[in-house]
PyMOL CGO cylinders between C-alpha atoms (Angstrom):
from pymol import cmd
from pymol.cgo import CYLINDER

trace = [
    CYLINDER, -112.88, -182.87, 61.68, -112.13, -183.06, 58.00, 0.3, 1, 1, 1, 1, 1, 1,
    CYLINDER, -112.13, -183.06, 58.00, -115.85, -182.40, 57.13, 0.3, 1, 1, 1, 1, 1, 1,
    CYLINDER, -115.85, -182.40, 57.13, -115.85, -179.28, 59.38, 0.3, 1, 1, 1, 1, 1, 1,
    CYLINDER, -115.85, -179.28, 59.38, -112.87, -177.95, 57.39, 0.3, 1, 1, 1, 1, 1, 1,
    CYLINDER, -112.87, -177.95, 57.39, -114.66, -178.66, 54.16, 0.3, 1, 1, 1, 1, 1, 1,
    CYLINDER, -114.66, -178.66, 54.16, -117.74, -177.03, 55.37, 0.3, 1, 1, 1, 1, 1, 1,
    CYLINDER, -117.74, -177.03, 55.37, -115.81, -174.03, 56.45, 0.3, 1, 1, 1, 1, 1, 1,
    CYLINDER, -115.81, -174.03, 56.45, -114.11, -173.83, 53.07, 0.3, 1, 1, 1, 1, 1, 1,
    CYLINDER, -114.11, -173.83, 53.07, -117.55, -174.13, 51.34, 0.3, 1, 1, 1, 1, 1, 1,
    CYLINDER, -117.55, -174.13, 51.34, -118.88, -171.31, 53.44, 0.3, 1, 1, 1, 1, 1, 1,
    CYLINDER, -118.88, -171.31, 53.44, -116.03, -169.15, 52.52, 0.3, 1, 1, 1, 1, 1, 1,
    CYLINDER, -116.03, -169.15, 52.52, -116.50, -169.87, 48.85, 0.3, 1, 1, 1, 1, 1, 1,
    CYLINDER, -116.50, -169.87, 48.85, -120.19, -169.12, 49.12, 0.3, 1, 1, 1, 1, 1, 1,
    CYLINDER, -120.19, -169.12, 49.12, -119.37, -165.78, 50.77, 0.3, 1, 1, 1, 1, 1, 1,
    CYLINDER, -119.37, -165.78, 50.77, -116.92, -164.83, 48.19, 0.3, 1, 1, 1, 1, 1, 1,
    CYLINDER, -116.92, -164.83, 48.19, -119.38, -165.83, 45.42, 0.3, 1, 1, 1, 1, 1, 1,
    CYLINDER, -119.38, -165.83, 45.42, -122.04, -163.51, 47.11, 0.3, 1, 1, 1, 1, 1, 1,
    CYLINDER, -122.04, -163.51, 47.11, -119.49, -160.75, 47.22, 0.3, 1, 1, 1, 1, 1, 1,
    CYLINDER, -119.49, -160.75, 47.22, -118.72, -161.08, 43.62, 0.3, 1, 1, 1, 1, 1, 1,
    CYLINDER, -118.72, -161.08, 43.62, -122.41, -161.06, 42.74, 0.3, 1, 1, 1, 1, 1, 1,
    CYLINDER, -122.41, -161.06, 42.74, -122.87, -157.83, 44.74, 0.3, 1, 1, 1, 1, 1, 1,
    CYLINDER, -122.87, -157.83, 44.74, -119.92, -156.20, 43.04, 0.3, 1, 1, 1, 1, 1, 1,
    CYLINDER, -119.92, -156.20, 43.04, -121.23, -157.37, 39.71, 0.3, 1, 1, 1, 1, 1, 1,
    CYLINDER, -121.23, -157.37, 39.71, -124.76, -155.90, 40.42, 0.3, 1, 1, 1, 1, 1, 1,
    CYLINDER, -124.76, -155.90, 40.42, -123.18, -152.64, 41.56, 0.3, 1, 1, 1, 1, 1, 1,
    CYLINDER, -123.18, -152.64, 41.56, -121.02, -152.33, 38.46, 0.3, 1, 1, 1, 1, 1, 1,
    CYLINDER, -121.02, -152.33, 38.46, -123.88, -153.09, 36.17, 0.3, 1, 1, 1, 1, 1, 1,
    CYLINDER, -123.88, -153.09, 36.17, -126.09, -150.47, 37.85, 0.3, 1, 1, 1, 1, 1, 1,
    CYLINDER, -126.09, -150.47, 37.85, -123.48, -147.74, 36.99, 0.3, 1, 1, 1, 1, 1, 1,
    CYLINDER, -123.48, -147.74, 36.99, -124.31, -145.23, 34.34, 0.3, 1, 1, 1, 1, 1, 1,
    CYLINDER, -124.31, -145.23, 34.34, -121.29, -146.42, 32.27, 0.3, 1, 1, 1, 1, 1, 1,
    CYLINDER, -121.29, -146.42, 32.27, -120.45, -149.93, 33.39, 0.3, 1, 1, 1, 1, 1, 1,
    CYLINDER, -120.45, -149.93, 33.39, -116.84, -151.07, 33.00, 0.3, 1, 1, 1, 1, 1, 1,
    CYLINDER, -116.84, -151.07, 33.00, -117.20, -153.99, 30.70, 0.3, 1, 1, 1, 1, 1, 1,
    CYLINDER, -117.20, -153.99, 30.70, -113.72, -155.28, 31.49, 0.3, 1, 1, 1, 1, 1, 1,
    CYLINDER, -113.72, -155.28, 31.49, -114.57, -155.36, 35.10, 0.3, 1, 1, 1, 1, 1, 1,
    CYLINDER, -114.57, -155.36, 35.10, -117.89, -157.10, 34.52, 0.3, 1, 1, 1, 1, 1, 1,
    CYLINDER, -117.89, -157.10, 34.52, -116.08, -159.68, 32.44, 0.3, 1, 1, 1, 1, 1, 1,
    CYLINDER, -116.08, -159.68, 32.44, -113.45, -160.19, 35.21, 0.3, 1, 1, 1, 1, 1, 1,
    CYLINDER, -113.45, -160.19, 35.21, -116.10, -160.51, 37.89, 0.3, 1, 1, 1, 1, 1, 1,
    CYLINDER, -116.10, -160.51, 37.89, -118.10, -163.02, 35.88, 0.3, 1, 1, 1, 1, 1, 1,
    CYLINDER, -118.10, -163.02, 35.88, -114.96, -165.18, 35.28, 0.3, 1, 1, 1, 1, 1, 1,
    CYLINDER, -114.96, -165.18, 35.28, -114.14, -165.03, 39.00, 0.3, 1, 1, 1, 1, 1, 1,
    CYLINDER, -114.14, -165.03, 39.00, -117.65, -166.04, 39.93, 0.3, 1, 1, 1, 1, 1, 1,
    CYLINDER, -117.65, -166.04, 39.93, -117.73, -168.90, 37.44, 0.3, 1, 1, 1, 1, 1, 1,
    CYLINDER, -117.73, -168.90, 37.44, -114.32, -170.32, 38.88, 0.3, 1, 1, 1, 1, 1, 1,
    CYLINDER, -114.32, -170.32, 38.88, -115.84, -170.11, 42.44, 0.3, 1, 1, 1, 1, 1, 1,
    CYLINDER, -115.84, -170.11, 42.44, -119.16, -171.87, 41.25, 0.3, 1, 1, 1, 1, 1, 1,
    CYLINDER, -119.16, -171.87, 41.25, -117.06, -174.52, 39.61, 0.3, 1, 1, 1, 1, 1, 1,
    CYLINDER, -117.06, -174.52, 39.61, -114.99, -174.99, 42.84, 0.3, 1, 1, 1, 1, 1, 1,
    CYLINDER, -114.99, -174.99, 42.84, -118.18, -175.17, 44.91, 0.3, 1, 1, 1, 1, 1, 1,
    CYLINDER, -118.18, -175.17, 44.91, -119.76, -177.79, 42.58, 0.3, 1, 1, 1, 1, 1, 1,
    CYLINDER, -119.76, -177.79, 42.58, -116.58, -179.98, 42.85, 0.3, 1, 1, 1, 1, 1, 1,
    CYLINDER, -116.58, -179.98, 42.85, -117.03, -180.42, 46.46, 0.3, 1, 1, 1, 1, 1, 1,
]
cmd.load_cgo(trace, "trace")
């Protein structure tokens, strides 16, 4: 039961990570990217990656 919860949590983290990656690509593709937004997205992505690695 606990491993199912962990697996579900990891799947959610991976989904969030993929969503951030998509938003980051979209922002970088804009003619004038918002550097503050890019920095924020990268930080969020890194936090998720670290949380995923901790499991």
